[in-house]
MARBA-3410 file (N, C-alpha, C, O; in Angstrom, 1 decimal):
121
-20.7,9.5,-14.3,-20.9,8.7,-13.1,-19.6,8.3,-12.4,-19.4,8.6,-11.2 ~ -18.8,7.5,-13.1,-17.6,7.0,-12.5,-17.6,5.5,-12.4,-18.6,4.9,-12.6 ~ -16.4,4.9,-12.2,-16.3,3.5,-12.1,-16.7,3.1,-10.7,-16.4,3.8,-9.7 ~ -17.2,1.9,-10.5,-17.5,1.4,-9.2,-16.4,0.6,-8.6,-15.5,0.2,-9.3 ~ -16.4,0.3,-7.3,-15.4,-0.4,-6.6,-15.3,-1.9,-7.2,-16.4,-2.4,-7.5
-14.1,-2.4,-7.2,-13.9,-3.8,-7.8,-14.2,-4.8,-6.8,-14.4,-6.0,-7.1 ~ -14.4,-4.5,-5.5,-14.7,-5.5,-4.5,-16.1,-6.0,-4.7,-17.0,-5.3,-5.1 ~ -16.3,-7.3,-4.4,-17.6,-8.0,-4.6,-18.7,-7.3,-3.7,-18.4,-7.0,-2.6 ~ -19.8,-7.1,-4.3,-21.0,-6.5,-3.6,-20.9,-5.1,-3.2,-21.7,-4.6,-2.5 ~ -19.8,-4.4,-3.6,-19.6,-3.0,-3.2,-20.1,-2.2,-4.4,-19.7,-2.4,-5.5
-21.0,-1.3,-4.1,-21.6,-0.4,-5.2,-21.1,1.0,-5.1,-21.7,1.9,-5.8 ~ -20.1,1.3,-4.3,-19.6,2.7,-4.1,-18.7,3.1,-5.3,-18.2,2.2,-6.0 ~ -18.5,4.4,-5.5,-17.7,4.9,-6.5,-16.2,4.7,-6.2,-15.8,5.0,-5.0 ~ -15.4,4.3,-7.1,-14.0,4.1,-6.9,-13.3,5.4,-6.8,-13.6,6.4,-7.5 ~ -12.3,5.5,-5.9,-11.5,6.7,-5.7,-10.0,6.4,-5.9,-9.2,7.4,-6.0
-9.6,5.2,-5.9,-8.2,4.9,-6.1,-8.0,3.6,-6.9,-9.0,2.8,-7.0 ~ -6.8,3.4,-7.3,-6.5,2.2,-8.1,-5.4,1.4,-7.4,-4.4,2.0,-7.0 ~ -5.6,0.1,-7.3,-4.6,-0.8,-6.7,-4.0,-1.7,-7.8,-4.7,-2.3,-8.6 ~ -2.6,-1.7,-7.8,-1.9,-2.5,-8.7,-0.8,-3.3,-8.0,-0.5,-2.9,-6.8 ~ -0.3,-4.4,-8.5,0.7,-5.2,-7.9,1.9,-5.3,-8.7,1.8,-5.3,-10.0
3.1,-5.4,-8.1,4.3,-5.7,-8.7,4.8,-7.0,-8.1,5.4,-7.0,-7.0 ~ 4.4,-8.1,-8.7,4.6,-9.4,-8.1,6.1,-9.8,-7.9,6.4,-10.4,-6.9 ~ 6.9,-9.4,-8.8,8.3,-9.7,-8.7,9.0,-9.0,-7.5,10.0,-9.5,-7.0 ~ 8.5,-7.9,-7.1,9.0,-7.1,-5.9,8.2,-7.3,-4.7,8.5,-6.7,-3.6 ~ 7.1,-8.0,-4.8,6.2,-8.2,-3.6,5.7,-6.9,-3.1,5.8,-6.6,-1.9
5.2,-6.0,-4.0,4.8,-4.7,-3.7,3.4,-4.4,-4.2,3.1,-4.8,-5.3 ~ 2.5,-3.8,-3.4,1.2,-3.4,-3.8,1.3,-1.8,-3.9,1.8,-1.2,-2.9 ~ 0.8,-1.3,-4.9,0.8,0.2,-5.1,-0.7,0.7,-5.2,-1.5,0.3,-6.0 ~ -1.0,1.6,-4.2,-2.3,2.2,-4.2,-2.2,3.6,-4.5,-1.5,4.4,-3.7 ~ -2.8,4.1,-5.6,-2.6,5.4,-6.0,-3.9,6.0,-6.4,-5.0,5.4,-6.2
-3.9,7.2,-6.9,-5.1,7.9,-7.4,-5.8,7.1,-8.5,-5.2,6.2,-9.1 ~ -7.1,7.3,-8.7,-7.9,6.5,-9.7,-7.3,6.7,-11.1,-7.0,7.8,-11.5 ~ -7.0,5.6,-11.7,-6.4,5.6,-13.1,-7.4,6.2,-14.0,-8.6,6.2,-13.8 ~ -6.9,6.8,-15.1,-7.8,7.5,-16.1,-8.7,6.5,-16.8,-9.8,6.9,-17.3 ~ -8.3,5.3,-17.0,-9.1,4.3,-17.6,-8.9,2.9,-16.9,-7.9,2.7,-16.3
-9.9,2.1,-17.0,-9.9,0.8,-16.3,-8.9,-0.2,-17.0,-9.0,-0.3,-18.3 ~ -8.1,-0.9,-16.3,-7.2,-1.9,-16.8,-7.5,-3.2,-16.3,-8.0,-3.3,-15.1 ~ -7.3,-4.3,-17.0,-7.7,-5.6,-16.5,-6.9,-6.1,-15.3,-7.4,-6.9,-14.5 ~ -5.7,-5.6,-15.1,-4.8,-6.1,-14.0,-4.7,-5.1,-12.9,-3.8,-5.2,-12.1 ~ -5.7,-4.2,-12.8,-5.7,-3.2,-11.8,-7.1,-3.3,-11.1,-8.1,-3.6,-11.7
-7.1,-2.9,-9.9,-8.4,-2.9,-9.1,-8.8,-1.5,-8.7,-8.0,-0.8,-8.0 ~ -9.9,-1.1,-9.0,-10.4,0.2,-8.6,-11.1,0.0,-7.2,-12.0,-0.8,-7.1 ~ -10.8,0.8,-6.2,-11.3,0.7,-4.9,-12.0,2.0,-4.4,-11.5,3.1,-4.8 ~ -13.0,1.8,-3.6,-13.7,3.0,-3.0,-12.8,3.4,-1.8,-11.9,2.8,-1.5 ~ -13.2,4.5,-1.2,-12.5,5.1,-0.1,-12.4,4.1,1.1,-11.4,4.0,1.7
-13.5,3.4,1.4,-13.5,2.5,2.5,-12.6,1.3,2.3,-11.9,0.9,3.2 ~ -12.7,0.7,1.1,-11.8,-0.4,0.8,-10.3,0.0,0.7,-9.4,-0.8,0.9 ~ -10.1,1.2,0.3,-8.7,1.7,0.2,-8.1,1.8,1.6,-6.9,1.4,1.7 ~ -8.8,2.2,2.5,-8.3,2.4,3.9,-8.1,1.0,4.5,-7.1,0.8,5.2 ~ -9.0,0.0,4.3,-9.0,-1.3,4.9,-8.2,-2.3,4.1,-8.2,-3.5,4.5
-7.5,-1.9,3.1,-6.8,-2.8,2.2,-5.6,-3.5,3.0,-5.0,-2.9,3.8 ~ -5.5,-4.8,2.8,-4.4,-5.5,3.4,-3.6,-6.3,2.3,-4.2,-6.6,1.2 ~ -2.4,-6.6,2.5,-1.6,-7.4,1.5,-1.0,-8.6,2.2,-1.0,-8.7,3.4 ~ -0.6,-9.6,1.4,0.0,-10.8,2.0,1.2,-10.5,2.9,1.9,-9.5,2.7 ~ 1.6,-11.4,3.8,2.7,-11.3,4.6,4.0,-11.2,3.8,4.1,-11.9,2.8
4.9,-10.3,4.1,6.1,-10.1,3.4,6.0,-9.1,2.3,7.0,-8.7,1.7 ~ 4.8,-8.6,2.0,4.7,-7.6,1.0,4.7,-6.2,1.6,4.4,-6.1,2.8 ~ 5.1,-5.3,0.8,5.1,-3.9,1.2,4.0,-3.1,0.4,3.6,-3.5,-0.7 ~ 3.6,-2.0,1.0,2.5,-1.2,0.3,3.1,0.2,0.1,3.7,0.8,0.9 ~ 2.9,0.7,-1.1,3.2,2.1,-1.5,1.9,2.8,-1.7,1.1,2.4,-2.6
1.6,3.8,-0.9,0.4,4.6,-1.0,0.7,6.0,-1.5,1.5,6.7,-0.9 ~ 0.2,6.3,-2.7,0.4,7.6,-3.3,-0.8,8.5,-3.1,-1.8,8.2,-3.8 ~ -0.8,9.4,-2.2,-1.9,10.3,-2.0,-1.9,11.4,-3.0,-0.9,11.9,-3.3 ~ -3.1,11.7,-3.6,-3.1,12.8,-4.6,-2.9,14.1,-4.0,-3.3,14.4,-2.9 ~ -2.1,14.9,-4.6,-1.8,16.3,-4.2,-2.8,17.2,-4.7,-2.9,17.6,-5.8
-3.7,17.7,-3.8,-4.8,18.5,-4.2,-4.4,19.9,-4.6,-5.1,20.6,-5.3 ~ -3.2,20.3,-4.2,-2.7,21.7,-4.6,-2.2,21.6,-6.0,-2.0,22.7,-6.6 ~ -1.8,20.4,-6.5,-1.2,20.3,-7.8,-2.2,20.1,-8.9,-1.8,19.9,-10.1 ~ -3.5,20.2,-8.7,-4.5,20.0,-9.7,-4.5,21.2,-10.6,-4.4,22.4,-10.1 ~ -4.7,21.0,-11.9,-4.8,22.1,-12.8,-3.5,22.5,-13.3,-2.5,22.0,-12.9
-3.5,23.3,-14.3,-2.2,23.7,-14.9,-1.3,24.6,-14.0,-1.9,25.4,-13.3 ~ 0.0,24.4,-14.1,0.9,25.2,-13.3,1.3,26.4,-14.1,1.0,26.6,-15.3 ~ 2.0,27.3,-13.5,2.5,28.5,-14.2,3.4,28.1,-15.3,3.4,28.8,-16.4 ~ 4.3,27.1,-15.1,5.2,26.6,-16.2,4.4,26.1,-17.4,4.7,26.3,-18.5 ~ 3.3,25.4,-17.1,2.4,24.8,-18.2,1.8,26.0,-19.0,1.8,25.9,-20.2
1.3,27.0,-18.3,0.7,28.1,-19.0,1.7,28.9,-19.8,1.4,29.3,-20.9 ~ 2.9,29.0,-19.3,4.0,29.7,-20.1,4.4,28.9,-21.3,4.7,29.5,-22.3 ~ 4.5,27.6,-21.2,4.8,26.8,-22.3,3.8,26.9,-23.4,4.1,26.9,-24.6 ~ 2.5,26.9,-23.0,1.4,27.1,-24.0,1.5,28.5,-24.7,1.4,28.6,-25.9 ~ 1.8,29.5,-23.9,1.9,30.8,-24.4,3.1,30.9,-25.4,3.0,31.5,-26.5
4.2,30.3,-25.1,5.4,30.3,-26.0,5.1,29.6,-27.3,5.5,30.0,-28.3 ~ 4.3,28.5,-27.2,4.0,27.7,-28.4,3.1,28.5,-29.3,3.2,28.5,-30.5 ~ 2.1,29.2,-28.7,1.2,30.1,-29.5,2.0,31.2,-30.1,1.7,31.5,-31.3 ~ 2.9,31.8,-29.4,3.8,32.9,-30.0,4.6,32.3,-31.2,4.7,33.0,-32.2 ~ 5.2,31.1,-31.1,5.9,30.6,-32.2,5.0,30.2,-33.4,5.5,30.4,-34.5
3.8,29.8,-33.1,2.9,29.4,-34.2,2.5,30.7,-34.9,2.2,30.6,-36.1 ~ 2.4,31.8,-34.2,2.0,33.1,-34.8,3.1,33.9,-35.4,2.9,35.0,-35.9 ~ 4.3,33.3,-35.5,5.5,34.0,-36.1,5.2,34.3,-37.6,4.4,33.6,-38.2 ~ 5.9,35.2,-38.1,5.8,35.6,-39.5,6.2,34.4,-40.4,7.1,33.7,-40.1 ~ 5.4,34.1,-41.5,5.7,33.0,-42.4,7.1,33.1,-42.9,7.8,32.0,-43.2
7.7,34.3,-43.2,9.0,34.4,-43.7,10.1,33.8,-42.7,11.0,33.2,-43.1 ~ 9.9,34.1,-41.5,10.8,33.6,-40.4,10.7,32.1,-40.4,11.8,31.4,-40.3 ~ 9.5,31.5,-40.5,9.4,30.1,-40.4,10.0,29.4,-41.7,10.7,28.4,-41.6 ~ 9.8,30.0,-42.9,10.3,29.5,-44.1,11.8,29.4,-44.1,12.4,28.4,-44.6 ~ 12.4,30.5,-43.6,13.9,30.5,-43.6,14.4,29.4,-42.7,15.4,28.8,-43.0
13.7,29.2,-41.5,14.3,28.2,-40.6,13.9,26.8,-41.0,14.6,25.9,-40.6 ~ 12.9,26.6,-41.8,12.5,25.2,-42.2,13.2,24.8,-43.5,13.5,23.6,-43.6 ~ 13.4,25.7,-44.4,14.0,25.3,-45.7,15.4,24.9,-45.5,16.2,25.7,-45.1 ~ 15.8,23.6,-45.8,17.1,23.2,-45.7,18.0,23.9,-46.7,17.6,24.0,-47.9 ~ 19.2,24.3,-46.3,20.1,24.9,-47.3,20.5,24.0,-48.5,20.9,24.5,-49.5
20.5,22.7,-48.3,20.8,21.8,-49.3,19.9,21.9,-50.5,20.3,21.8,-51.7 ~ 18.6,22.1,-50.3,17.6,22.1,-51.3,17.2,23.5,-51.7,16.4,23.7,-52.6 ~ 17.7,24.5,-51.1,17.3,25.9,-51.4,17.6,26.3,-52.8,16.8,27.0,-53.4 ~ 18.7,25.8,-53.4,19.1,26.2,-54.8,18.4,25.3,-55.8,18.2,25.7,-56.9 ~ 18.1,24.1,-55.4,17.5,23.1,-56.4,16.1,23.4,-56.8,15.7,23.1,-57.9
15.3,23.9,-55.9,13.8,24.0,-56.2,13.3,25.4,-55.9,13.8,26.1,-55.0 ~ 12.3,25.8,-56.6,11.7,27.1,-56.4,10.3,26.8,-55.9,9.5,26.0,-56.5 ~ 9.9,27.3,-54.8,8.6,27.1,-54.2,7.6,28.1,-54.8,7.9,29.2,-55.1 ~ 6.4,27.6,-55.1,5.4,28.4,-55.7,4.3,28.7,-54.7,3.5,29.6,-54.9 ~ 4.3,28.0,-53.6,3.3,28.2,-52.5,3.7,27.5,-51.3,4.4,26.5,-51.3
3.1,27.9,-50.2,3.5,27.3,-48.9,2.3,27.4,-47.9,1.6,28.5,-47.9 ~ 1.9,26.4,-47.2,0.8,26.4,-46.3,1.3,25.5,-45.1,1.3,24.3,-45.2 ~ 1.6,26.2,-44.0,2.1,25.4,-42.8,3.4,24.7,-43.1,4.4,25.3,-43.6 ~ 3.4,23.4,-42.9,4.6,22.6,-43.1,4.6,22.0,-44.6,5.6,21.4,-45.0 ~ 3.5,22.3,-45.4,3.5,21.8,-46.8,3.9,22.9,-47.7,3.7,24.1,-47.4
4.5,22.5,-48.8,4.9,23.5,-49.8,4.7,22.9,-51.2,4.8,21.7,-51.4 ~ 4.3,23.7,-52.1,4.1,23.4,-53.5,5.3,23.7,-54.3,5.9,24.8,-54.3 ~ 5.8,22.7,-55.1,7.0,22.8,-55.9,6.6,22.5,-57.3,6.0,21.4,-57.5 ~ 6.9,23.4,-58.3,6.5,23.1,-59.7,7.3,21.9,-60.3,8.4,21.7,-59.9 ~ 6.6,21.2,-61.2,7.3,20.1,-61.9,8.2,20.7,-62.9,7.8,21.7,-63.6
9.4,20.2,-63.0,10.4,20.8,-64.0,10.7,19.7,-65.1,11.4,20.0,-66.0
END
């Protein structure tokens, strides 16, 4: 469903979140926050447009960029690189993870991901 507007008697769905920076006398109106916070106000589209602030205060309005929704090409390439690294040969990973300091001290009898089994001596 969505969160409703914080204004009294308004039952519309909230589309933006209003927060204040009291020390700088600034009100920030941005896209709807992912979760409700006690010191932020969720506003519907009508109340976002008609919002006013005290004299001497400034308003920062952050409009959501509709073209930036969803993963970007860089995000997808980062995921693909991470999958390639995770699928690397276990020997390659073992050589890069095993510190040279402990390589001579212990013999591994098994390995699973980042865990390894070392026999008691």
